[in-house]
C-alpha positions in Angstrom: 201.3 156.4 70.2 202.6 159.8 69.4 202.3 160.8 73.3 204.3 157.9 74.5 207.4 158.6 72.2 207.1 162.2 73.1 207.5 161.7 76.9 209.7 158.4 76.7 213.1 161.0 77.3 212.8 162.4 80.5 214.7 165.3 78.8 212.1 165.7 75.9 209.3 165.4 78.6 211.0 168.1 80.5 211.1 170.6 77.3 207.7 169.7 76.3 206.4 170.6 80.0 208.1 173.8 79.8 206.9 174.5 76.3 203.4 174.1 77.5 203.7 175.9 80.2 204.6 178.7 78.3 202.2 178.8 75.6 199.2 178.0 78.6 200.7 180.9 81.2 202.8 182.5 78.6 200.6 183.2 75.7 197.3 183.4 77.5 199.0 185.2 80.1 200.0 187.6 77.2 196.5 188.1 75.9 194.8 188.8 79.3 197.3 191.5 80.2 197.0 193.3 76.6 192.8 192.9 77.5 193.3 194.3 80.8 195.5 197.0 79.7 192.9 198.2 77.0 189.6 197.7 79.6 191.8 199.8 82.0 191.9 202.8 79.2 188.6 202.7 78.4 187.8 199.8 76.2 183.9 198.6 75.9 184.2 195.3 74.1 181.1 193.3 74.2 181.4 193.6 78.3 179.8 197.2 78.1 176.7 195.3 77.2 176.9 193.1 80.3 178.2 196.0 82.7 175.1 198.1 81.7 172.3 195.7 82.5 174.0 194.6 85.8 174.2 198.5 86.4 170.4 198.5 85.5 169.8 195.8 88.0 171.3 197.8 90.5 169.5 200.9 89.9 166.0 199.4 89.0 166.2 200.4 85.4 164.7 198.1 82.3 167.6 195.8 81.2 166.9 195.7 77.8 167.0 199.7 77.5 170.0 199.2 79.4 173.3 201.5 77.7 173.4 203.5 74.1 173.9 200.5 72.4 171.0 198.4 74.0 172.7 195.3 73.5 171.9 193.1 76.5 170.2 190.4 74.6 170.0 187.2 77.3 167.3 186.1 80.3 168.1 188.3 83.1 170.4 185.7 85.0 173.4 186.8 83.7 172.8 190.2 84.5 172.0 189.2 88.4 175.3 187.5 88.7 177.5 190.2 87.4 175.8 193.0 89.5 178.7 192.5 92.1 180.9 193.9 89.0 178.5 196.8 88.8 179.5 198.0 91.8 183.1 199.2 90.2 183.8 201.7 87.6 183.4 200.3 84.2 187.3 200.0 83.8 187.8 198.3 86.9 184.7 195.8 86.3 186.3 195.2 82.4 189.6 194.5 84.4 188.3 192.3 87.0 186.0 190.3 84.3 189.2 189.8 82.0 191.0 188.2 84.9 187.9 186.1 85.6 187.7 184.8 82.0 191.6 184.0 81.8 191.1 181.8 85.0 187.7 180.1 83.6 189.2 179.5 80.1 192.5 177.5 81.9 190.0 175.7 84.5 188.1 174.6 81.0 191.4 173.7 79.5 193.0 171.6 82.2 189.3 169.8 83.3 188.6 169.0 79.5 192.6 167.8 78.8 192.3 165.5 81.8 188.9 164.2 80.7 190.2 163.1 77.1 193.3 161.6 78.6 191.3 159.7 80.5 188.6 158.4 77.8 191.5 157.9 75.3 193.6 156.4 77.2 192.7 152.6 77.6 191.8 151.4 81.1 194.5 150.3 83.4 194.0 147.7 86.1 191.1 148.5 88.3 192.2 150.7 91.3 191.5 149.1 95.0 191.2 152.7 96.2 187.2 153.6 95.5 188.5 157.5 95.5 190.8 157.1 92.7 188.9 158.3 90.1 187.4 161.4 92.3 191.1 162.4 93.0 191.5 166.3 92.0 195.1 166.6 92.9 197.0 169.6 91.6 199.4 167.4 90.5 197.2 165.7 88.3 196.0 168.6 86.5 200.0 169.8 85.9 201.2 166.4 84.6 202.9 166.8 81.2 200.4 164.9 79.4 197.7 167.2 80.4 199.5 170.3 80.1 200.6 169.1 76.8 196.7 168.3 75.3 195.4 171.7 76.8 198.1 173.8 75.5 198.0 172.2 71.9 194.0 172.3 72.1 194.4 176.4 72.9 196.8 176.9 70.3 194.6 175.3 67.4 192.4 178.3 68.0 194.4 180.7 69.9 192.8 183.6 67.4 189.1 183.1 69.3 190.3 182.8 72.6 192.5 186.0 72.2 189.2 187.5 70.8 186.9 186.2 73.7 189.6 187.9 76.2 189.8 191.0 74.2 185.8 191.4 73.8 185.0 190.4 77.4 183.0 187.9 76.1 180.7 185.1 78.1 181.9 182.3 76.1 184.5 180.9 78.2 182.1 180.8 81.0 179.8 178.4 78.7 182.9 176.5 78.1 183.8 175.8 81.7 179.6 175.2 82.3 179.6 172.5 79.3 183.0 171.1 80.3 182.1 170.7 84.1 179.0 169.1 83.1 180.7 166.3 80.9 183.5 165.5 83.6 180.6 165.5 86.6 178.5 162.7 84.7 180.6 160.2 85.8 179.9 160.7 90.1 177.5 163.7 90.3 175.1 163.3 87.3 172.5 165.8 88.9 175.1 168.2 89.1 176.0 167.8 85.6 172.7 168.6 84.3 172.6 171.7 86.4 175.7 173.0 84.9 173.9 172.6 81.6 170.8 174.5 83.1 172.9 177.2 83.8 174.9 177.6 80.5 171.5 177.3 78.9 170.9 180.9 81.0 174.3 182.5 79.6 174.2 181.2 76.0 171.0 179.8 74.3 173.2 177.2 72.4 173.2 174.7 75.4 169.9 173.7 74.7 171.0 171.0 72.2 172.3 169.0 75.1 168.3 168.4 76.3 167.2 166.2 73.5 170.7 164.8 73.6 170.6 163.4 77.4 166.8 162.2 76.4 168.0 160.3 73.5 170.6 158.7 75.6 168.5 157.6 78.5 170.7 160.1 80.8 167.2 160.9 82.7 168.8 162.5 85.8 171.2 165.2 83.8 168.1 165.7 81.4 165.7 166.5 84.4 168.4 168.6 86.3 168.9 170.6 83.0 165.6 171.6 82.6 164.7 172.0 86.4 167.7 174.3 86.4 166.8 176.4 83.2 163.2 176.8 84.4 164.8 178.0 88.3 167.6 180.3 86.1 164.6 181.9 83.9 162.7 182.8 87.3 165.3 183.3 89.6 165.0 187.3 88.6 161.0 187.6 90.6 161.4 188.0 94.1 163.9 191.1 92.4 161.8 192.5 89.8 158.5 190.9 90.8 156.5 188.4 88.8 155.0 190.6 86.0 158.3 192.2 85.2 160.6 189.2 85.1 158.0 187.2 82.6 158.1 190.6 80.5 162.0 190.7 80.3 161.6 186.6 79.3 159.1 187.5 76.5 161.2 190.2 75.3 164.2 187.9 75.5 162.5 184.9 73.7 161.0 187.6 71.2 164.3 188.7 70.2 165.2 185.0 69.3 161.7 184.7 67.1 162.6 188.2 65.4 166.2 187.1 64.5 164.2 184.3 62.6 162.3 186.6 60.6 158.9 186.1 63.1 157.8 189.7 64.2 156.5 189.4 67.9 153.4 190.7 68.6 154.2 192.9 71.2 156.6 194.4 69.0 159.0 194.7 71.9 161.9 192.2 71.6 165.8 192.3 72.8 167.8 193.8 70.1 169.2 190.9 68.0 170.5 191.1 64.5 168.7 189.3 62.0 168.8 185.6 60.4 170.5 187.3 57.5 173.0 189.4 58.9 176.2 190.1 56.7 178.5 189.1 59.3 176.8 185.7 60.3 179.0 182.8 58.8 176.3 180.1 59.5 174.7 177.5 57.3 171.3 179.1 58.4 171.9 182.2 58.0 173.3 181.5 54.2 170.5 179.4 53.4 168.4 182.5 54.5 170.3 184.7 52.3 169.9 182.9 49.7 166.1 182.6 49.9 165.7 186.3 50.3 168.1 187.0 47.3 165.6 184.9 45.0 162.6 185.5 47.4 161.9 181.8 47.6 161.2 181.2 51.7 161.5 177.6 51.4 164.9 177.6 50.4 166.0 178.1 54.0 164.4 175.2 55.8 164.8 173.1 52.7 168.5 174.0 52.7 169.3 173.2 56.3 167.2 170.6 56.5 168.9 168.7 53.3 172.3 169.5 54.7 171.6 168.4 58.3 170.2 165.2 57.1 173.3 164.6 55.0 175.4 165.6 58.0 173.7 163.3 60.5 173.7 160.4 57.6 177.4 160.8 57.8 178.0 160.4 61.0 175.7 157.3 61.5 177.6 155.7 58.6 181.0 156.5 60.2 179.6 155.0 63.4 178.3 152.1 61.8 181.7 151.3 60.1 183.2 151.0 63.4 180.2 149.0 64.8 178.6 151.6 67.2 175.0 152.3 67.5 173.8 155.9 67.1 170.8 155.1 68.9 169.6 152.4 71.2 171.5 149.0 70.7 174.0 149.1 73.5 173.9 152.5 74.0 172.4 154.7 76.9 172.2 155.1 80.5 175.3 153.7 82.7 176.7 152.3 79.7 177.7 155.6 78.4 180.2 155.6 80.9 182.0 152.8 79.8 184.0 152.2 77.1 183.7 152.8 74.4 180.7 154.5 74.5 182.4 156.7 77.1 184.9 157.9 74.0 182.2 157.8 71.5 179.9 160.0 74.2 183.0 162.7 74.0 182.7 162.8 70.6 179.0 163.1 70.3 179.5 166.1 72.7 182.2 167.6 70.3 179.7 166.9 67.4 176.7 168.6 69.2 178.8 171.8 70.1 179.8 171.8 66.0 176.3 171.5 65.2 174.9 174.2 67.1 177.5 176.6 65.8 177.1 175.8 61.9 173.5 175.1 62.3 172.7 178.2 64.2 170.8 181.1 63.2 173.3 183.4 63.9 177.0 182.6 64.2 180.1 184.9 64.1 183.7 184.0 63.9 184.1 185.0 67.4 181.5 182.7 68.7 183.6 179.5 66.8 185.4 180.1 70.6 183.4 177.4 71.5 185.2 175.1 69.0 187.9 175.3 71.8 186.1 172.2 72.8 186.7 170.4 69.5 190.5 171.3 68.9 191.2 170.0 72.7 189.4 166.8 71.8 191.8 166.5 68.8 194.9 167.3 70.3 194.1 164.1 72.4 193.5 162.2 69.2 196.6 163.3 67.7 198.6 162.6 70.6 197.2 159.2 71.7 195.9 157.6 68.6 198.7 154.8 67.1 196.8 155.1 63.6 199.0 157.2 61.7 197.0 157.8 58.6 194.0 158.7 61.2 196.1 161.4 62.5 197.4 163.0 59.6 193.6 163.2 58.1 192.5 164.8 61.4 195.5 167.7 60.9 194.8 167.9 57.3 190.8 168.3 58.9 192.5 171.0 61.4 194.6 172.7 58.9 191.0 173.3 56.6 189.0 174.7 59.8 192.1 177.0 60.6 192.0 178.1 56.9 188.4 178.7 57.0 188.2 180.7 60.2 191.4 182.7 59.1 191.0 183.9 55.6 190.4 185.8 53.8 192.3 188.2 56.0 191.1 191.8 57.1 191.7 194.9 55.0 190.4 197.1 52.4 192.0 195.2 49.8 190.1 191.8 50.5 186.4 193.1 52.3 184.7 191.9 48.9 186.5 188.3 49.4 185.7 188.6 53.1 182.2 189.6 52.4 181.9 186.5 50.0 183.4 184.4 51.9 181.2 185.0 55.0 178.0 185.1 52.5 178.4 181.6 51.7 179.2 180.2 55.3 182.8 179.4 54.4 183.8 179.2 57.9 181.2 176.9 59.2 181.6 174.2 56.1 185.4 174.5 57.0 184.2 173.4 60.4 182.1 170.8 59.5 185.0 169.2 57.1 187.4 169.4 60.1 184.5 167.5 62.6 183.9 164.4 60.5 188.0 163.9 60.3 187.9 163.8 64.0 184.9 161.9 64.3 187.0 159.3 62.0 190.1 159.3 63.8 188.3 159.0 67.5 186.1 156.3 66.2 189.8 154.6 64.8 191.0 154.7 68.6 188.5 152.6 69.5 190.4 149.6 67.9 193.5 150.2 69.4 195.0 148.0 72.2 196.8 149.5 75.3 200.7 149.6 73.9 203.8 149.0 76.1 205.1 152.3 78.2 201.9 153.9 77.4 200.7 156.9 79.7 198.9 156.6 82.6 195.3 157.7 83.1 194.7 160.8 85.5 
């Protein structure tokens, strides 16, 4: 594998370690310091919506009327969590949140890189120590293979990483909770599900994991996710009062309905952009804009259903070609934790995040930060696969994704081209192409054997 050859010489291994540390703590540190400087000078970004909502909690004011833009759109839990920051000035709170964001991002990168290395490296001889699989020593996270995978994964989506830090968004917390859920499946299934339940209260996209867990008969995680999600929704009742908390939840979910074009009876909903918003690059938004243009509302559900069915069929075919069942045969329950299912499950989790982005009612380029999960998995495949053609196929897919998310460039000269590219959901199509190259390349690793001198698993 490429990783083994890169680390075969001590000098090369040391240089790669230094380069990886430079990316993780140098480049990310630079973006963090730049964002801190901006917030200290009064930048608002998207963080202002969270900050104003947290201040509304402290001042017993309406969450969804907070701030000039009335931009808080999530359930109340996130505002409650951020109330300690509301005790600070807006500038100081922005600085503190940026530091927390950077820390959560690094934690997610290290945890996911370690988990990818574990799943994509063939199993060594069983350890006599039962605590071996639970070891979380710092030296394991700072090993050269993990540093290299984490650094490469971050580089492959560095522009979106910069955007999340600069805007003060909550995506790093969502990513960390999803990664933690993946890692904890092996030893703490209830805590794994709880992480996903909390992620749902931060970003609604996490709901996609609930039907998946049920399909894979991971009932402990599913029950824990549903319970934690419900507790998160109603945890504000002792603070706001039952009626007011229900009102908040009704307005939060009414905002989702209005985004899809369904008018809430109360007329009081969170301020969310329409599904046809020109900055949304999802396939669903593109279909809705097409339906609006031709005044044929059936275009949206029919088009989305067709594309989603074709994508599912392609994924199913790829799994079948590698003798992996999509549904019940040799799948589900504890079998998901052993190979080859553990490796396939990682590819499926990646697919769920890709699906929730490209088929969401609203996805902006900034939301593509969650693709950092996919780019870390891609980095692990590139470095551990023994199939050269699959490696180059995946690299081509990543290039297509990068071009789709980056071009056309900004500025007045390319404004029309950028508008048209977003209108047809160009970035989402490129992300879909990348995912299928990742899925195929990842499945190819199922047939490789442990080479001599391979990298030991963490």
